[in-house]
N, C-alpha and C positions, 0 to 999 in steps of 0.2 A: 193289344196293351192289357188290358187286365187280367185275361186267361195268363198268360204270362205270370202276373203277380200271383195268382192263384195259385199256378204251380209251381212256384217257385215256394212259397208260404206253407201251404199246405202240410207239405211232407216235413216241416220244422216244426208245423205244431202239433201236427201226430206225433212224433216222434218225442216230443218237452213232454202229451199228456199221458203217453205209454211211460215214461221214464218215472213221470211223478207219482202214479200208479205205483209200478213197482217201490220207489220209495216209501208211498204210504206204507207196502204190504212188510216191507223189511222192518219199519221203525214198528209199527206193532206187533211185530212177532219177537221183537228184542226185547220191548215194554212187557208182552204178556209174559215172553220167559223169564224176565226180571221179577215180578210179580209173583209169577208162579212159585220160585226160588224162595221170595219174599213170605211168602202162603206156607211153604215147608219150613222156616226158621221160627217166624214167625208166631205160626199157628194163626193167622188172622184169615180173616176169608176176603179177600179180595175180590171182584166180580172179573175177572181175566177173560172169560167168556165172552161175557157183552163187548166191554172194551174191545178184545181182537176181530168179532163180529164187526163194531160199528169202523176198525180200521179196513176191514175187508169191504164193508159196503162202500165207502168214500174210494176207496182205491179203484171197485168195479164203476161209479161211476166218472172218474177220468179215465179209465179205459175206454169205457162205453163212450164217453166223449170224443175219444181218438177213432173209435171204429164209424161212427157218425159223421166225422171230418172225412173219412177213407172213401165215404159215397162221392165225395166230391171229384174224387181222380179216378174213379172207377172206368176203366174203358168198355169193356163187357159185358154182356147179359149172366154169363156166367160167374164173373166176380160179383156181380151184384147178388146171386143167388147165396153163393158163400157167406158174402159180408153179411145179406140181412138175416143168416143162419145163426151167424156168431153174436151178433145183435140180441136177438131173442135170446138166445143161451144166458149170454151175460145178464140179460134184462131177469130171467127167469132166475138164476142164479140170487140176484142182487134181492129180488123179492123173497126167496128164500132163505137166505141170510138175515135179512128184515124181521120175516116170521117167526125165525128161531128167537132173533133178540128182543122179541115182545113176550114171546113163552119162557124166557131165563127170566126176565124181568117181572112178570108177573109171578113167577113161581119163586121170588126172591134169593135167587142164586146169583 
C-alpha cells in the first residue's frame, strides 16, 4: 500500500518541483531584463547579475530536489548512474553560480 502511494505521489512532486524551478528562472529573467532596461534609461547601477544569479541558484535547488526525488523511482542501475551524474552537475552549477555571486558582491557590482 505504501509503495503504491509513493509511486503515485513522487512523480507529481517531481513535476511540481521542476515547474517551480522553471517558473523561478522565468521570473528572474524577466526581472533581470526589466532592471537592465532601467539601467539604460535611468543610468543607475542595479545589481542585475547578482539578482539573476540568486534566481538561478534558487531554481537549481528546486530542480536538484526533483532529481533527488527521482532516486526513489529509479528502476535500474544505469538510470541511477545517469541520475547521479545529473545531480553532481547541478550541484557543481549551483556552487559555481554561488561563487560568482560572492565575487561580484565583493567587487561591488
